[in-house]
C-alpha positions as CSV (number, residue, x, y, z in Angstrom):
1,M,-21.8,18.7,-6.1
2,F,-22.3,20.0,-2.6
3,P,-22.4,17.6,0.4
4,T,-25.9,16.1,0.8
5,A,-27.6,13.5,2.8
6,P,-29.6,10.7,1.2
7,D,-33.4,11.0,1.1
8,A,-35.1,7.9,2.5
9,A,-38.6,6.9,3.6
10,P,-39.3,6.8,7.4
11,S,-39.0,3.0,7.3
12,G,-35.4,3.4,6.0
13,R,-36.4,2.0,2.5
14,V,-36.8,4.2,-0.6
15,P,-40.2,3.9,-2.2
16,A,-40.2,2.0,-5.5
17,A,-41.5,5.0,-7.4
18,R,-38.7,7.1,-6.2
19,R,-35.8,4.7,-6.6
20,H,-34.7,6.3,-9.9
21,A,-36.1,9.8,-9.5
22,G,-33.4,11.2,-7.3
23,P,-34.0,13.3,-4.2
24,L,-37.0,15.5,-4.0
25,P,-36.4,19.2,-4.6
26,G,-37.3,20.0,-1.0
27,A,-34.9,17.4,0.3
28,R,-32.1,18.7,-1.9
29,A,-32.7,22.3,-0.7
30,G,-32.8,21.1,2.9
31,A,-29.5,19.2,2.5
32,L,-27.9,22.2,0.8
33,R,-28.9,24.5,3.7
34,A,-27.6,22.0,6.2
35,A,-24.3,21.7,4.3
36,L,-24.0,25.5,4.2
37,L,-24.7,25.8,7.9
38,R,-21.9,23.2,8.5
39,A,-19.5,25.3,6.4
40,A,-20.6,28.6,7.9
41,P,-17.6,28.9,10.3
42,A,-15.2,28.3,7.4
43,L,-16.9,30.9,5.2
44,T,-17.0,33.4,8.1
45,A,-13.3,32.9,8.7
46,Y,-12.6,33.2,5.0
47,L,-14.5,36.5,4.7
48,A,-12.8,37.9,7.8
49,V,-9.4,37.2,6.4
50,R,-10.3,38.6,3.0
51,L,-11.9,41.7,4.4
52,T,-8.9,42.4,6.6
53,S,-6.7,42.2,3.5
54,L,-9.0,44.5,1.6
55,L,-9.0,47.0,4.4
56,V,-5.2,47.1,4.4
57,L,-5.2,47.6,0.7
58,A,-7.7,50.4,0.9
59,L,-5.7,52.2,3.6
60,W,-2.5,51.8,1.7
61,A,-4.1,52.9,-1.5
62,H,-5.6,56.0,0.2
63,R,-2.2,57.1,1.5
64,Q,-0.8,56.8,-2.0
65,H,-3.9,58.5,-3.5
66,H,-4.5,55.4,-5.6
67,G,-7.9,54.0,-6.5
68,V,-8.7,50.4,-5.3
69,W,-11.3,49.7,-8.0
70,P,-9.0,49.7,-11.0
71,V,-6.5,47.4,-9.2
72,L,-9.2,44.9,-8.5
73,A,-11.4,45.0,-11.6
74,T,-9.7,46.4,-14.7
75,Q,-5.9,46.0,-14.8
76,W,-3.5,43.3,-16.1
77,D,-5.2,40.0,-16.8
78,A,-8.6,41.5,-15.9
79,A,-8.3,43.8,-18.9
80,W,-7.6,40.9,-21.2
81,Y,-10.7,39.0,-20.0
82,L,-12.8,42.1,-20.3
83,G,-11.5,42.6,-23.9
84,I,-12.4,39.0,-24.8
85,A,-15.9,39.6,-23.3
86,D,-16.2,42.8,-25.4
87,H,-14.6,41.8,-28.7
88,G,-14.0,38.0,-28.7
89,Y,-10.8,36.2,-29.7
90,A,-8.1,37.0,-32.2
91,H,-8.3,35.3,-35.6
92,E,-4.6,35.2,-36.4
93,L,-1.4,34.2,-34.6
94,G,0.5,37.4,-35.4
95,T,4.1,38.0,-34.5
96,R,3.9,40.5,-31.6
97,Y,4.9,39.2,-28.2
98,D,2.4,39.4,-25.2
99,A,-0.4,40.4,-27.5
100,N,-2.6,37.4,-28.6
101,N,-5.6,36.9,-26.4
102,L,-6.0,33.2,-27.4
103,A,-3.7,32.5,-24.5
104,F,-6.6,33.1,-22.1
105,F,-9.1,30.4,-21.6
106,P,-12.8,31.1,-22.3
107,L,-15.1,30.2,-19.4
108,Y,-14.6,33.2,-17.2
109,P,-15.0,35.9,-20.0
110,L,-18.0,34.0,-21.4
111,L,-19.6,34.1,-17.9
112,V,-18.9,37.8,-17.6
113,K,-20.5,38.5,-20.9
114,A,-23.5,36.3,-20.2
115,V,-24.2,37.6,-16.7
116,A,-23.5,41.3,-17.7
117,A,-26.2,41.0,-20.4
118,V,-28.9,40.4,-17.7
119,T,-27.6,42.5,-14.8
120,P,-27.0,46.3,-14.3
121,G,-23.5,47.8,-14.1
122,T,-20.4,47.4,-16.3
123,R,-18.7,44.2,-17.3
124,A,-15.9,45.1,-15.0
125,T,-18.3,45.1,-12.1
126,T,-19.8,41.8,-13.2
127,G,-16.3,40.2,-13.5
128,L,-15.3,41.3,-10.0
129,C,-18.6,40.1,-8.5
130,L,-18.2,36.8,-10.2
131,A,-14.7,36.4,-8.9
132,V,-15.8,37.2,-5.3
133,A,-18.8,34.8,-5.6
134,A,-16.5,32.1,-7.0
135,S,-14.1,32.6,-4.1
136,L,-16.8,31.8,-1.6
137,V,-17.7,28.7,-3.5
138,A,-14.0,27.8,-3.6
139,A,-13.6,28.4,0.1
140,W,-16.6,26.1,0.7
141,G,-15.0,23.4,-1.5
142,V,-11.7,23.7,0.3
143,Y,-13.5,23.3,3.6
144,A,-15.5,20.3,2.3
145,V,-12.3,18.5,1.2
146,G,-10.6,19.1,4.6
147,A,-13.7,18.2,6.6
148,H,-14.2,15.0,4.5
149,L,-10.6,13.8,4.9
150,H,-10.3,14.7,8.6
151,D,-12.9,16.8,10.5
152,R,-14.6,20.2,10.5
153,R,-11.9,22.0,12.4
154,T,-9.4,20.9,9.7
155,G,-11.7,22.2,7.0
156,V,-12.1,25.5,8.7
157,L,-8.3,25.9,9.2
158,L,-7.7,24.9,5.6
159,A,-10.1,27.5,4.2
160,T,-8.6,30.1,6.5
161,L,-5.0,29.3,5.4
162,W,-6.1,29.4,1.8
163,A,-7.6,32.9,2.4
164,A,-4.4,34.1,4.0
165,L,-2.0,33.2,1.2
166,P,0.5,36.0,0.4
167,V,-1.1,36.6,-3.0
168,G,-4.6,36.0,-1.7
169,L,-5.8,39.3,-3.0
170,V,-6.1,37.7,-6.5
171,Q,-9.1,35.8,-5.1
172,W,-11.0,39.1,-5.2
173,M,-9.7,40.4,-8.5
174,G,-11.1,40.1,-12.0
175,Y,-8.9,37.0,-12.5
176,T,-9.7,33.3,-13.0
177,E,-8.0,31.8,-9.9
178,S,-11.2,31.8,-7.8
179,L,-13.3,30.2,-10.4
180,F,-10.6,27.7,-11.2
181,T,-10.1,26.8,-7.5
182,A,-13.9,26.4,-7.1
183,C,-14.0,23.9,-9.9
184,A,-10.9,22.1,-8.7
185,A,-11.9,21.9,-5.1
186,W,-15.4,20.5,-5.8
187,A,-14.0,18.2,-8.5
188,L,-11.7,16.7,-5.9
189,Y,-14.4,16.4,-3.4
190,A,-16.6,14.7,-6.0
191,V,-13.9,12.1,-6.7
192,L,-13.3,11.5,-2.9
193,T,-17.1,10.9,-2.4
194,G,-17.6,8.8,-5.6
195,R,-19.6,11.4,-7.6
196,W,-17.8,10.6,-10.8
197,L,-20.0,12.5,-13.3
198,W,-19.9,15.6,-11.2
199,A,-16.1,15.2,-11.0
200,A,-15.9,15.0,-14.8
201,G,-18.1,17.9,-15.4
202,L,-16.2,20.1,-13.0
203,A,-12.9,19.0,-14.5
204,V,-14.3,20.1,-17.9
205,A,-15.1,23.5,-16.5
206,A,-11.7,23.8,-14.9
207,G,-10.1,22.9,-18.3
208,L,-12.1,25.7,-19.9
209,T,-10.9,28.2,-17.2
210,R,-7.1,28.0,-17.0
211,P,-4.2,26.2,-18.8
212,T,-3.6,24.3,-15.5
213,G,-7.0,22.8,-15.8
214,V,-5.1,19.8,-17.1
215,A,-4.1,19.1,-13.5
216,V,-7.8,18.7,-12.5
217,A,-8.4,16.4,-15.5
218,A,-5.4,14.3,-14.6
219,A,-6.6,13.9,-11.0
220,V,-10.0,12.7,-12.1
221,T,-8.8,10.5,-15.0
222,V,-5.9,8.8,-13.2
223,T,-8.0,8.1,-10.1
224,A,-10.9,6.8,-12.2
225,L,-8.7,4.5,-14.3
226,L,-7.1,3.1,-11.3
227,S,-10.4,2.5,-9.6
228,L,-11.5,0.4,-12.5
229,R,-9.2,-2.3,-11.3
230,R,-11.8,-3.1,-8.6
231,G,-14.5,-3.6,-11.3
232,V,-15.8,-2.0,-14.5
233,S,-18.2,0.9,-14.0
234,G,-19.8,2.9,-16.8
235,R,-19.8,6.1,-14.7
236,V,-16.2,5.8,-13.7
237,L,-15.1,5.0,-17.3
238,A,-17.2,8.0,-18.6
239,A,-15.6,10.3,-16.0
240,A,-12.1,9.1,-17.1
241,L,-12.9,9.9,-20.7
242,L,-14.8,13.1,-20.2
243,A,-12.5,14.9,-17.7
244,P,-9.9,16.1,-20.2
245,L,-12.4,17.4,-22.8
246,G,-12.5,21.0,-21.5
247,W,-8.8,21.6,-21.8
248,C,-8.4,19.5,-25.0
249,G,-11.4,21.1,-26.5
250,Y,-10.1,24.7,-26.1
251,V,-6.6,23.8,-27.2
252,G,-8.1,22.0,-30.3
253,W,-10.3,24.9,-31.1
254,V,-7.4,27.3,-31.0
255,G,-5.6,25.0,-33.5
256,L,-8.5,25.0,-35.8
257,R,-8.9,28.8,-35.6
258,L,-5.2,29.3,-36.4
259,H,-5.1,26.5,-39.0
260,R,-2.2,24.8,-37.3
261,W,-2.1,21.8,-35.0
262,D,0.1,23.5,-32.5
263,G,-1.8,26.8,-32.6
264,Y,-2.2,27.1,-28.8
265,F,1.4,26.3,-28.1
266,A,2.5,28.8,-30.7
267,V,0.4,31.4,-28.9
268,Q,2.1,30.5,-25.6
269,R,5.5,30.9,-27.2
270,L,4.5,34.5,-28.0
271,W,3.9,34.9,-24.3
272,H,7.3,33.5,-23.5
273,N,5.8,30.3,-22.1
274,E,7.5,27.0,-22.9
275,W,8.1,24.0,-20.7
276,D,11.9,23.5,-20.2
277,G,11.9,21.1,-17.3
278,G,12.7,23.7,-14.7
279,L,15.9,25.2,-16.1
280,E,14.6,28.7,-16.1
281,T,13.1,28.4,-12.7
282,L,16.5,27.2,-11.3
283,R,18.3,30.0,-13.1
284,R,16.1,32.7,-11.6
285,M,16.3,31.2,-8.1
286,R,20.0,31.0,-8.3
287,Q,20.3,34.6,-9.5
288,L,17.9,36.0,-6.9
289,L,19.4,34.0,-3.9
290,M,23.1,34.1,-4.8
291,Y,23.9,37.0,-7.1
292,D,21.4,39.8,-6.6
293,S,22.5,42.0,-3.8
294,T,19.2,43.9,-3.7
295,P,16.5,41.5,-4.9
296,E,13.0,42.7,-5.5
297,L,10.8,41.8,-2.4
298,F,8.0,40.4,-4.5
299,L,10.4,38.1,-6.4
300,V,11.8,36.9,-3.1
301,L,8.2,36.1,-2.1
302,V,7.6,34.2,-5.3
303,T,10.8,32.2,-4.8
304,A,9.9,31.4,-1.2
305,T,6.4,30.3,-2.3
306,L,7.9,27.9,-4.9
307,L,10.3,26.4,-2.5
308,A,7.7,26.1,0.3
309,S,5.2,24.5,-2.2
310,A,7.8,21.9,-3.1
311,A,8.5,21.1,0.5
312,L,4.8,20.9,1.3
313,F,4.3,18.5,-1.5
314,A,6.9,16.3,0.0
315,L,5.0,16.4,3.3
316,A,1.8,15.6,1.5
317,L,3.5,12.5,0.0
318,W,4.8,11.6,3.5
319,D,1.3,12.0,4.9
320,R,-0.1,9.8,2.1
321,Q,-2.7,12.2,1.0
322,P,-5.4,10.6,-1.3
323,L,-4.3,10.0,-4.8
324,P,-6.5,12.7,-6.5
325,L,-5.1,15.4,-4.3
326,L,-1.5,14.2,-4.9
327,V,-2.0,14.1,-8.7
328,F,-3.6,17.5,-8.8
329,S,-0.9,19.2,-6.7
330,G,1.9,17.3,-8.4
331,V,0.8,18.1,-11.9
332,L,0.2,21.7,-11.0
333,L,3.7,22.0,-9.4
334,L,5.2,20.3,-12.4
335,I,3.7,22.8,-14.8
336,V,4.6,25.8,-12.7
337,L,8.1,24.8,-11.7
338,G,8.9,23.3,-15.1
339,S,7.8,26.4,-17.1
340,G,10.4,28.4,-18.9
341,G,8.1,31.4,-19.0
342,V,7.8,34.5,-17.0
343,Y,8.7,34.1,-13.3
344,F,6.9,36.7,-11.3
345,P,3.3,35.3,-11.6
346,R,4.2,31.8,-10.4
347,A,3.0,32.3,-6.8
348,R,-0.4,33.2,-8.2
349,F,-0.3,30.1,-10.5
350,L,0.0,28.0,-7.3
351,L,-2.9,29.7,-5.5
352,P,-5.3,26.9,-6.4
353,A,-3.0,24.2,-4.9
354,F,-4.9,24.2,-1.6
355,P,-4.1,20.5,-0.8
356,L,-0.5,21.6,-0.1
357,L,-1.9,23.5,2.9
358,L,-3.3,20.3,4.6
359,P,0.0,19.4,6.4
360,L,0.0,23.0,7.9
361,A,-3.6,22.8,8.9
362,R,-3.0,19.4,10.7
363,H,0.1,20.8,12.4
364,L,-1.8,23.8,13.7
365,L,-4.6,21.6,15.1
366,R,-2.1,19.6,17.0
367,A,-0.4,22.7,18.4
368,S,-1.4,24.7,21.5
369,P,-4.3,27.2,21.1
370,R,-1.9,30.1,21.8
371,Y,0.6,29.0,19.1
372,R,-2.3,28.4,16.7
373,V,-3.6,31.9,17.2
374,L,-0.1,33.5,16.9
375,M,0.6,31.6,13.6
376,L,-2.8,32.4,12.1
377,G,-2.4,36.0,13.1
378,A,1.0,36.2,11.5
379,A,-0.2,34.5,8.3
380,V,-3.2,36.9,8.0
381,A,-1.0,40.0,8.6
382,A,1.7,38.8,6.2
383,G,-0.9,37.9,3.6
384,A,-2.6,41.3,3.9
385,Y,0.8,43.1,3.6
386,F,2.1,41.2,0.6
387,S,-1.2,41.4,-1.2
388,A,-1.2,45.2,-0.9
389,Y,2.5,45.3,-1.8
390,M,1.8,43.2,-4.9
391,A,-1.0,45.5,-6.0
392,L,0.4,48.9,-5.2
393,V,4.2,48.6,-5.2
394,W,5.2,45.8,-7.5
395,P,5.1,47.4,-11.0
396,S,4.0,44.4,-13.1
397,A,1.1,42.0,-13.1
398,P,0.5,40.0,-9.9
């Protein structure tokens, strides 16, 4: 999965006994260390931004006599995932709204349960630690994609911008966004570098993590199928067929559990989530921007994020980003903008769409150093403020 260098004999030829054995363990470890060293500036910048945001949250929470730990580890969606890790999934559909935990995909709570069984501390501690660890893997993947497509500076800036997003605090909460972004970023990197089976496996993992995992599967499958025009390849064909199995597998399992073919979608309807082609999104935007004289600040932020994401996708098309990135971002945008469900979490739903930040990263690299520093400083400050506001002032889930 991670960027590696090929292992070769001093003469430049691979020994016959080694041609099908893969790289030696020592060579793999050395290549992994070298890749990590190359990514160190991006990971350092990512940690600096996230720690700045955490400091702002801690100071704000202290002034409000509010604990930071519950916000990060045990509230809202985190409570649902911890409940699944503790008690498993519901057996019936029921009729209560916002009450059926089958709406939440299984990989993250299964990891929490498995890791908590062999480590000290509570499952809430385990879940938060897993989210933070996954965020670092995600930042590394974001860097790897940017560096592969352009250069290391682009990769560092891309990871920094991803860390500074206005809802970036979710990356260090007991939520699935960090794990999902890690799977998505490395799946896209695997496609870009021709590692098709890695791409398929990571797409399966993404499909078991969030409903929007279908966007990762689409990126892998569409790119694989189109690449088959250049010649048939068993690995590429296998990747195209395997990539959707995570998402399809969980949706199918929910249907079997509830004894109805549309079981998962019935659960989503109980969570007020149905796809309406964007009618509800337009209605909420129109209400907020034209008729609400005192709109809630967080909802204004959500609206601005949706509009900016659509504009950035248009720039990505103009820049002719590689197909897997366009498919991933496009399907993700289509799901989020076309949903008729709840409005306020949609900025968070777009958190994994890091390819949309590539035009910004390239623009900052072409700008003067002074302008770049000012823009990055403003992004970090705004991200820290809005993250703390989302956690401590906004009364509902992020």
